[in-house]
C-alpha positions as CSV (number, residue, x, y, z in Angstrom):
1,X,-38.8,119.7,-65.2
2,X,-36.7,121.2,-62.8
3,X,-33.5,120.3,-61.1
4,X,-35.6,120.2,-57.4
5,X,-38.0,117.9,-58.9
6,X,-35.4,115.0,-60.4
7,X,-33.5,115.9,-57.1
8,X,-37.1,114.8,-55.4
9,X,-37.3,111.7,-57.4
10,X,-39.9,113.0,-59.7
11,X,-40.5,113.1,-62.8
12,X,-38.7,110.4,-65.3
13,X,-37.8,108.4,-61.6
14,X,-41.4,107.6,-61.4
15,X,-42.1,105.5,-64.2
16,X,-39.3,103.3,-63.5
17,X,-40.1,102.8,-59.9
18,X,-43.8,101.7,-61.1
19,X,-41.9,99.5,-63.4
20,X,-39.5,97.8,-60.3
21,X,-43.2,97.4,-58.1
22,X,-44.5,95.9,-60.9
23,X,-41.8,93.0,-61.6
24,X,-41.5,92.5,-58.3
25,X,-44.5,91.5,-57.6
26,X,-44.8,89.6,-60.6
27,X,-41.6,87.6,-58.9
28,X,-43.2,87.4,-56.2
29,X,-46.5,85.9,-57.1
30,X,-44.6,83.4,-59.3
31,X,-43.0,82.4,-56.8
32,X,-46.1,81.6,-54.9
33,X,-46.9,79.5,-57.6
34,X,-44.0,77.5,-57.4
35,X,-44.5,77.0,-54.0
36,X,-48.1,75.8,-54.5
37,X,-47.3,73.6,-56.9
38,X,-43.9,72.2,-55.0
39,X,-46.2,71.7,-51.7
40,X,-48.9,70.4,-53.8
41,X,-46.1,67.7,-55.5
42,X,-45.1,66.8,-52.2
43,X,-48.0,66.3,-51.0
44,X,-48.8,64.2,-53.8
45,X,-46.1,62.1,-53.3
46,X,-45.9,61.3,-49.3
47,X,-49.9,60.3,-50.1
48,X,-49.2,58.0,-52.7
49,X,-46.1,56.6,-50.7
50,X,-48.4,56.7,-47.7
51,X,-51.1,54.5,-49.9
52,X,-48.9,51.9,-51.3
53,X,-47.2,51.2,-47.2
54,X,-51.3,50.9,-46.2
55,X,-52.1,48.7,-49.7
56,X,-48.6,46.7,-49.7
57,X,-49.9,45.7,-45.7
58,X,-53.4,44.6,-46.4
59,X,-52.8,42.7,-49.3
60,X,-54.3,39.0,-48.8
61,X,-51.5,36.4,-49.2
62,X,-52.7,32.5,-50.6
63,X,-50.4,29.9,-48.7
64,X,-50.7,27.3,-51.0
65,X,-50.5,23.6,-48.7
66,X,-46.7,22.2,-49.1
67,X,-46.8,19.7,-52.4
68,X,-49.9,21.5,-53.6
69,X,-50.0,23.9,-57.0
70,X,-52.3,26.6,-57.5
71,X,-53.4,25.4,-60.6
72,X,-54.6,22.3,-59.0
73,X,-56.5,23.8,-55.9
74,X,-59.4,25.0,-57.4
75,X,-63.2,25.4,-57.0
76,X,-65.8,25.7,-60.0
77,X,-69.0,27.2,-59.1
78,X,-69.5,24.8,-55.8
79,X,-67.5,21.8,-57.0
80,X,-63.3,21.5,-55.6
81,X,-60.8,19.9,-57.1
82,X,-59.7,16.5,-56.0
83,X,-56.5,18.2,-54.6
84,X,-58.7,20.9,-52.9
85,X,-60.6,18.3,-50.6
86,X,-57.9,16.1,-49.9
87,X,-55.7,19.0,-48.8
88,X,-58.5,19.4,-46.3
89,X,-59.7,16.3,-45.3
90,X,-55.8,15.4,-44.5
91,X,-56.0,18.2,-42.2
92,X,-59.1,16.7,-40.2
93,X,-58.4,13.1,-40.2
94,X,-55.2,14.8,-38.2
95,X,-57.6,16.6,-35.7
96,X,-60.0,14.1,-35.0
97,X,-57.3,11.1,-35.5
98,X,-54.4,12.4,-33.3
99,X,-54.8,13.5,-30.1
100,X,-54.6,12.8,-26.3
101,X,-57.1,14.2,-23.7
102,X,-55.4,17.4,-23.5
103,X,-55.6,18.5,-26.6
104,X,-58.6,17.1,-28.0
105,X,-60.9,20.0,-26.8
106,X,-58.5,22.9,-28.9
107,X,-58.4,20.2,-32.0
108,X,-62.6,20.1,-32.0
109,X,-62.9,23.8,-31.9
110,X,-60.6,24.2,-34.9
111,X,-62.8,21.3,-36.3
112,X,-66.0,23.5,-35.2
113,X,-65.1,26.4,-37.1
114,X,-65.5,24.3,-40.6
115,X,-69.0,22.8,-39.5
116,X,-71.9,23.8,-41.6
117,X,-74.4,26.2,-39.8
118,X,-77.3,23.1,-39.6
119,X,-75.1,20.7,-38.2
120,X,-72.8,23.2,-35.7
121,X,-75.2,22.4,-32.4
122,X,-75.3,18.6,-33.2
123,X,-71.8,18.6,-33.7
124,X,-70.7,20.3,-30.6
125,X,-72.8,18.3,-28.0
126,X,-70.7,14.9,-29.9
127,X,-67.5,16.5,-29.5
128,X,-68.0,17.9,-26.0
129,X,-69.4,14.5,-25.0
130,X,-66.2,12.9,-26.1
131,X,-64.0,15.7,-24.5
132,X,-66.1,14.7,-20.8
133,X,-65.2,10.8,-21.8
134,X,-61.8,11.6,-22.5
135,X,-61.6,13.5,-19.3
136,X,-62.5,10.7,-16.9
137,X,-59.7,8.5,-18.8
138,X,-57.0,10.5,-19.1
139,X,-54.4,7.4,-20.1
140,X,-56.5,7.0,-23.2
141,X,-54.9,8.3,-26.6
142,X,-54.7,8.4,-30.3
143,X,-52.3,8.1,-33.1
144,X,-53.8,8.0,-36.9
145,X,-51.6,7.5,-39.8
146,X,-53.1,8.3,-43.7
147,X,-52.2,5.0,-45.3
148,X,-51.2,6.4,-48.8
149,X,-50.7,2.9,-49.9
150,X,-54.7,2.8,-50.8
151,X,-56.6,4.9,-52.9
152,X,-58.5,7.9,-51.6
153,X,-62.2,7.7,-52.2
154,X,-64.1,10.7,-53.9
155,X,-68.0,10.4,-54.3
156,X,-70.5,13.5,-54.7
157,X,-70.3,14.7,-51.1
158,X,-68.2,12.3,-49.2
159,X,-64.3,11.7,-49.5
160,X,-63.1,8.7,-47.6
161,X,-59.4,9.1,-46.1
162,X,-58.0,5.8,-45.5
163,X,-56.3,5.3,-41.9
164,X,-54.0,3.2,-39.8
165,X,-55.2,3.8,-35.7
166,X,-53.1,3.3,-33.2
167,X,-54.9,3.4,-30.0
168,X,-53.5,4.1,-26.4
169,X,-54.5,2.9,-22.8
170,X,-51.8,2.9,-20.2
171,X,-49.0,0.2,-21.3
172,X,-52.1,-1.5,-24.0
173,X,-51.6,-1.0,-27.6
174,X,-54.4,-1.6,-30.2
175,X,-54.3,-1.4,-33.8
176,X,-57.2,-0.9,-36.7
177,X,-58.0,0.4,-39.7
178,X,-60.5,1.4,-41.8
179,X,-61.9,4.8,-43.2
180,X,-62.4,8.5,-42.2
181,X,-65.6,10.1,-43.8
182,X,-65.7,13.2,-44.4
183,X,-69.4,14.3,-45.3
184,X,-69.0,17.8,-46.5
185,X,-71.4,20.3,-48.2
186,X,-70.0,23.8,-50.7
187,X,-72.1,27.0,-50.4
188,X,-71.0,30.0,-52.3
189,X,-67.5,28.9,-52.7
190,X,-67.2,27.6,-49.3
191,X,-66.2,24.2,-47.9
192,X,-68.4,23.7,-45.0
193,X,-67.9,19.8,-42.9
194,X,-71.2,18.3,-41.5
195,X,-69.9,15.4,-40.0
196,X,-66.8,13.2,-40.0
197,X,-66.3,9.5,-38.0
198,X,-64.4,6.5,-38.6
199,X,-65.5,3.3,-40.1
200,X,-63.2,0.0,-39.2
201,X,-61.8,-2.4,-41.2
202,X,-60.8,-5.4,-40.0
203,X,-60.6,-6.9,-36.3
204,X,-59.1,-4.7,-33.8
205,X,-55.4,-6.3,-32.8
206,X,-53.9,-5.8,-28.9
207,X,-50.7,-5.9,-27.5
208,X,-48.8,-5.1,-24.3
209,X,-46.0,-2.0,-24.3
210,X,-42.5,-3.4,-22.6
211,X,-41.5,-1.4,-19.7
């Protein structure tokens, strides 16, 4: 090969140029592949963190009532434990037994959320009648205390909660006691209230409040 051809970059320089271009292309291809792997890994991490954050904020937390343990509140089929029934019944007694004319509608609406569909219309009309009567006599209010000195009674479909009640009508105060009957059913693992009523024991006692 002539010196002139070598000076023009022909001859032996051509294989070196091809090798350089080939190696450069390989490096470029490898870098593209590495970049692809890095992007996929980054997106995977972001997606994983996003899912964990979304899942964490959607986790259901079961709040156990004060004084109860998780192992005590349970259902076996449609049979609830006594602790399960006690927790619900105490809340219902407070909603139904302690109220003023201004708050009774809200409390009865809360009770209606648990009423069985077959009894809903009946209980709603009953509660509305009580609300209307109290709106006419706004001085009446009730305070109910659970009587823990007596045993709670658990019967099929009924829980009886012993209570003492105080009724205020203006400056007059009256007392009585007895049991709140919580009549319920459990269907498909859900508690349903069918009726709630007070059964008095003994006589009604009254006195006059001091000024």
